[in-house]
N, C-alpha and C positions, 0 to 999 in steps of 0.2 A: 877487556876481552880476554877470555879464556884460551891459552895456547897449549891443551893438554888433550893429547888424542883419544883418550878413555870418554873424558867430558865431554870433548866436540862430537864424539859419536853420539852420546845421549841427547845433545840439542840438536843435531841433524835428525834425529828421530822425532825430536819435539816438532820440530818445522814440518816435517811429515803428518803428525798427527794433526796439528792445525790446519793444514790444505784438506784433510778429510774434514774436518770439523766444520770449515767454512763452506763446506758443500754443504754439508748436513744444516746447517744454517741457511743456506738457501734453498734448500729442500722446504725446512718449516716455513719461510717465508714466502714460498711458494703456496703451501697449504692453507697460509692465511689470507691469500690472494684467490685463493678458489681452485687453485690448481691439485690434481690428483698426482702425487709422486709416483712412481715406477715400482711396484713390490722389489723387484728384480735388483734395482737401483739400491733400494732399501735395505735389501738382504746381504748384498754386498757389502756396505757401510756397516754391518754388523759383523760380518765375518771379520773385517779390518779391525772393529774395537776389541771382539774377541781375542783375535789372533795375533795383531800386530802391537798394537797398544796395550792391553794385557798382558798376552802370555809371552811375548818376546820384551817389548821396552819394559813394562813395571816390573817382571821379573826379574831383569838387570838390577833394577834399582831396591827391589826388596831382597833379594837373596844374596846380591854381591855389594853393592855400593854400600847399602844401609847398614848390616853388619861390619863392615870396614871402618866404616862412621865410629858404630859404635866401641869399637876396640880401641878406639883414638879418644875416648871418652865422651862424644858426644852423647846424649843422654836418649833414648826413644821416648821416653815419656817428659811432655813440655817443654819439648823441642820442635826444630822441623821436620825430624823423622817422622816423629808420630803423627806431626800433622798432615806430612805427605799420605802415609800409611793409611790413615784417617781418609784423604782424599779420595784415595785410589780405593777402598772398599767404596766410597759414595759414587765412585765412576763406576765400579761394577754393578751396583746397584741401580744405576741410571740405564746400563747399557740393557740390563735385563729388562727393566721397564719398558726399554724401546722394542727390544723383541718382542713382549707380550703385546705390544701396542702395534706392530708390523704384524703379528700371528693374527689379531682380530682384525686389522685393515686390510689382510689378505681376503679374509672371511667377508666382509661388511663393506668392503670399499670405502666411500665417502664417511662413511658413518663412524668410523673407527678414526679418521686422518685427526682430528683432535688430539686424540693422545699420542698420536704419532708426533704431531707439532709438541704438544708439552712436553713430550720425553727429550726431545731435540732440544728443546729449550733448556732444560735442567741440566743437560750435557754443554750444552754450550754456554750456559754460565759457569759453570764449574772450570772447564780445561784450560781455558788462556789466563786465568789467574793461578789456576794451579801450575803451568808452565812456566809465567814468571817468576813465581816461588822459587821453583827448582833452578832455574836459570838464574836468578839474580842473587839468590842467598843459599840455598843448598850446594851449589853446585860450586861458588867461587869458597865455601867453606872447606869443602873436599877437597880441591885445591889446596888449600893453607896447611889443613891438618895432616894431609897424605903425605908420605914421599915419593921421590920421583919413581921410584921402584913399586912401590906399592901401588901406584896410578897405572904402571906398565902392566902389574901383573891382573888389575881389573881389566887394561883392555884386552889382554889375552883371554881372562874368564869372559868378556862380553864375546868376544871372537868365538868361543866355544859354543855360548848360549846361542850365536848364529849357524854355527854348522850343525848341532844337534837341531836346531829348529828346523834348517834344511834351505843352503843359499837360493835354491830356486823359488821356494816360497816366500822367503824374507824377500827377495827382488820383486815375485809377482804382487806380494801385497804392499812394499811399498810404491810399486807403480800403480795398485789401484788407487792410491788416494787421488794420482792425477786424473784418474779417468772417471773417479766419482766426480772431482772439480767441474770435467767437461760434462757428465751426465747429468748433473743436477741442473743444469740450465734447461735440460729436454726432461720437461715434464710432460704428464698426460693432462691434457685439457678438456 
């Protein structure tokens, strides 16, 4: 178990992201059963993925944690940092595909639902494994190679990101994962 505040913060954000992913999976399963998801719920899920998962969480990793690890000799290429960056790029592409599918679905209705389901499936296939790798490989490595002072500095930098992001927006988006979870259960039939 990792007992460091900076890394615990990232892992707590992973739990929030996984909650939203489970909600998206439930929506995808509903589409497969012939349900038509609410466009508003899909747009909220997209906002969560763009803003919370990418702009807030991934930026902490890419702009702060990864460079700190590279300064300690962990190479970007051929190692976990490069793999995580590549998976972040894949996640961005998958979210963009979902965004396009939701826009088409909003216009075409049930005709665009299969594209929404496919895009959700791609995200659902990526995120749990990605998060497992970070939680069980990259983060323990960070705790091992970074000093307590460096980890404390990362925590302060993470807090600065959240302050710049806006505490109210951070809290709203974190709470959105809970709401998505309950809203995903209610789909139009």
